[in-house]
N, C-alpha and C positions, 0 to 999 in steps of 0.2 A: 540285618538285623545281630544281635549278639545274644546265642542264647544261654540260658542258666548255665551256670559251672563253668563259663568260660572266664568270668571275672579274675581281676589280680590277685585278690582274698584266697579263692579259689585254688589258682594254681601256684601260688606261694606253698599254702597247704601243703598240697599235693606234692612240690618239688621237697617240702622238709619231710614228709612221711617217708617219699623214696630214700633220701639223703640218709636220715636214720635208720631205716631199715635194711638198706644197706652194709650202714656201720655196724648194728647188731648181728646181721646174719654174718660177718665175717668174726666178730665177739662171739657170738655162740661158738660158730663152729671150729675157733680156737679153743675155748672152753670146754663145750663138751667132746670134740674127736682128742685133740693133742692132751685136752689136759684129763682126760678120762685115762687114757695111756700110763699118763705120767702117775697121776696119784695111784694106778693100781698098781704098777711096778715097786713105789714107795711103801704101800704098805704091805705089799710080798715079802719085801725085804725086814718088816719085821713080823711075818709068821701070819700075815691075815690071807685068806684063801678069795681065789677071783671072784666070789662070786659075792662074797660078803664086801667086799671091794667096791663092787658096781654098785649094791643097792646103798651102802654110805653115800658113793659119788650121787647117786642120784635122788637120795633124801637133801643131803646137804648141798651141793651146788648146785646141779639142774633146777631146781625147786627156784632158788634163790635167780639164776638167770632168766628163769621163765618172767618172775613177777617182776625183776628191772628191765625186761624186754618191753613188757606190758606197758609199765611208768613212763620208760622214754617214749615210747608210741606215744601216749596217753599226751605227757609235756612237750613234745613236740608238735601236735597236733594242736593244742592250746597255744605256744606260744607263735605259729603261722596262723593260727585264726588271727590274734591280737596284732600282729606286724600288719598280716595283709588289712586289715580293716584300718589300720592308721594311715596305710597308704591309699588305697581304695578313698576313702572317704572325701581328699582332697581333691583328686582325679576326680568323683562325681562330681564335685564343687565346680568345676571348671566344665564338665560336660553339660551341667546346665547352664552354665552362663554361656558356654557356647550356643545353645539352643534358645538362650533369651536373645543372643546376637543376632542369630540368623531370623527371628522371629520381629525384627527390626525394633528390638529395645538395646541400644547402643548406652546407656545409661549401667548395663550391667557392670557389678565389679565381682570379684571374689577375693574372700581373703586369702592373704600370703602366710599361710600355716603348713605345717608338714616337716619332711626333710628338708632339706639344703634344696636338692636340686627341683622338687616340686614348688616347693616357694619360689624360686625362679623362675617356673614356668608359670605360675601365677602372676606374679610381676609383669612378666613379657605378657601376659592373656588382657593385663588390665591397661597397661600401653595401648595395646593392639586397641581396646575399644576407646579408649579414648581419644585415639587418631581418627575411627572410624564416626564417633560422635562429634568431633571438629569437623569430619569432613561431609558428615550429614545437614550440621550446623549452617556451612557454606552453601549446599547445594541447595536447600531449602531457603536461604536468602539469596541465592542466585537468581533463583526461579520466581522469588517474590519480587526482588526488586526489577528482573526484567521484564517480569510482566509490568510493573509501575510503569517503568521509563518508555514502554511501549504505548501503554494504554493512552498517558496523557496528550500526546501529539495528536494519535487517532482521535480520539474524543474530540478532540479540536479541530481536527480535520472534517469528521463526521457531522459537529455543528454546524463549520460553517457552510458545507454541502447540501448538508439540510436546508439553512436559510436559505441559499441559492434558489434551490429546487423548488421551494414555496415562495420565494419572492417576496421574503421578510427584508431581506436586504440586497441591494443592489452591487452587481461583479464590478465594482469600480477599482482604481489601482492599490487602494491599501488592502481592501480585502485580498484583493490577489497575492499581494505583497504578506498577509498574514497567513494566506495558504503554503506558498514557499518556505516559509521560515519554518514550519511545521514539519513539510516535508524535509528541509534541510536536517532537521533534527533527526527525522528517523534516518536519512543518510550517514550524519555525522554518526549515530550508533551501531549501525551497520558496519561500517567501517572500523572502527571501535573493536569491534566483536571479531570481525576479522583478523584484526593485528596482533588480538592476543589468540586466537586459533593458529597464524604464525607463528607466534612467539614461541607457542607449546612445541611445534616440530623443532624449531632449531631457530638459529640464527636468521635474520631477513638477508643478510648479504655475508658474504665472508669475510671478517673481520682483518682490517689491513694496519699498519702503522702509516698514522695520521698525526698532526697536529692539534691535540686538544684547545690548546690556547683560541689557536683560531676559529675553531667551531662555536666555542664559547662567546667568542666577542660577537660573531655573527648571531646568536641566538639571542642574545641583549640587544644588538641592534634591531633584529626585527620583532622585539617583545616591545621597544620604546615608545611607541602609537598607544599601546594599550596601557603601558605604566604612564603616561602623562593623560589617558584620558580620563584613567581610576584617580587621579592625584594625590599619586604614589610618586617618592623619590627614590633613587636607585644608587648602590655604591658597588663598586666590580675593585676586585682584585686579580689582575687576570694578569701572569707574566707574558714574556715576549714571544718563547715557545713553551710547548709541553706535550713531549713525545709521549703518544698512548696508543695502544692498540684495539682497534675497535671497527664496527661496522660504522661507516661517515653516515648514510641516511639514519640509520637507527639512533645514532647519538645525536643528531638533528632534531627527531623527534621527543627524544629523552629530555635534551633540555628544555626544547619549547613545551612540553607537557610540564615540566617542572617550574618553569617560568609562569606559565598560565594559569597553575595551582596557587602560586604565592599571589598572584595579581587580584585573583577572585575571592581571596580570603585573608587580603589584607587590607584593614581599615582604612578610609580615604584621611590622606595625611600619613601615612605611616610610610615604612620604610621598607624595600626589598634587598635583601644584600648576594653578591654573586662572587665567590670566592672560587680561584681553581691552583691546585698547589701539586707540586710532587710530594708523594709518600713512600716509605720504604717497601710497599709492596707495590708501586704504582704511579696512578695518576687518581687524586681526588677533585671532586667537583661538590660545590656543594651550594644552594640556593636555600636564603633564610627570610624571612618576612617576622614582622611585626604583627599581634593580635592576641585576641585570647590564648591561644595553643590549643592544643588538644590535649584531653583527659587522660590518668594515665591507661585508663580500661580500653580507650581506643585504638592507643597506640601501636600496640603489636598489629593490629587488623587493617591499617590504612592502605596496605598495599593490595589487600584480597579485590577483587572485583565484585564491585557494584557496591562495595564498602561504603556509606558516609558518614563520618563524625555525627553530623548533625539530622537525622533523619526526617525530619522535618522540613527539608530544602528541597525543590524541585530541581531539574535537570536543566531548566533557566539560569536559576541562578547559583546552583550549588555544582553541577556536573554531575554527571552520571555515574559518577565513580568508578571510570574504567583506566583514565591516565593514568593514575598510579601503577594499578598492576601492569601494564603495559609499558612504563615505563623498568619496574622487575623484569618483567619477561625478555626484555631485549636486552639490559645491561647481565643478566646472568647469561644469557646466549652466548654473548660477545667474553664471558670468562668474568666477569665482574661480579660485584654484590652492590646491594643497594640498602640505605636505612636512613630512618628518621629521629629526630629527639624534638622534645619539647618541653618547654616549659611555660608558667603564664607570663604572657608577653611578647617570646619568640617561639617562632616554631623552622627545624632546620632540616632539612631533606640532601640528603649526599649520596653519592654514585663512586663506586674507586672501579677503574679501569687498569689492566695489564698492562705495563710500560711497555713503548715502542722504540721506535729508532726514527729520524726526522732524517731523509735524505738530504745528504750534502753538508 
C-alpha cells in the first residue's frame, strides 16, 4: 500500500525544494560572506568605518537576499506542485484503468494526454486493454460454442437412450446407426480439439522438403466423391512439381480441411477451384468456391476456434468451426501463413509455405 506523501507530485516538490535550497544556500553564502568582505573593503577605501559598512550591508543586501530566498522557495514550491500534479493526473488515470482491468472490465480505456512519454504509456495501455478484451471475447465464445457442440450430440444420445429404456422405440438398425453417428460426432470434435492442442505446442512432425503439387493432387482425388455427391464442379491448376517445406501429414490435413470447407459452403451447381503456384516467398495453394461470400465483419475471425459465419448452422450442416483454426495452426507451425479473401459470389482461402527442394 502506498502511503501519503509518496506520490510523484510530492516527490517532485521535495526534489525542487532541495535543488532550490542548495542553489540559494550557495548564493547566500557567496553574497553574505564574500560579498560582505568585499563591501567592507570598498567602503573603507572611501573613509567609512567597518561598523557603519556592516550596518549598511545588512540593511541593503542581506534583507534583499533573505526576501529573494523566501520568494524563490515559494515559486519553486508552486511550480513543483503544478508540474507534479500535471504528471500525477494521467498516471492516476492509468492506475484507475489498471484496477478496472484487474476487476474484469476489459472495456476500460484511458485518455492519451500529458507529456509525450506518459501519452505513449497510455496508448500502450489501451492497446493492451483491447487485446485483453478480444481474448476475453474469444474465450467466452469458445466456451459457449464448445458447450453447444457438445450439447447437441449428447442431447440426441440421451433422447435415444431414454426412448430405448422406456420401450418407446425398438433397438433396430436405424436407431443404432443414429446413435453411432452421434457418437462419431463427439469423437470428431474431441479429435479436432486434440489437433488444436497439438498445434499450439508446435508442428505435428518435423517439416521436410516435399512436392506440394503431388500433395494437392492427392487431396483433390480424395475429395472427388464428396464433390460429385454435392453436385459441384471442380477446376484445378496444379503444376507438375512444386517444391515446398512442410509436414506431409499436416499438409494433407490442411488441404482436406480447405476442400471440405469449400464443398460444405458451395451451393449445388457451384464450382470449387484449386490452384497451386510458386510465389516469391515460397509456395501458395488456394481453394476458392462460388457462393454468397463471407461478410466483411466476419472475415477477420474465420480462423478463430469455433467461429462460424452463420451462427444458426448446426455442426452437422455447417461444421464445428474448428477446421480453419486447425489449418492456421498447422501452417504457421511449418513456418507458413494462411489467409482468406471474399466478395459476393466468390470466397478464396490460401496458404503459403516455405520453398523446398525436390530430390533428384
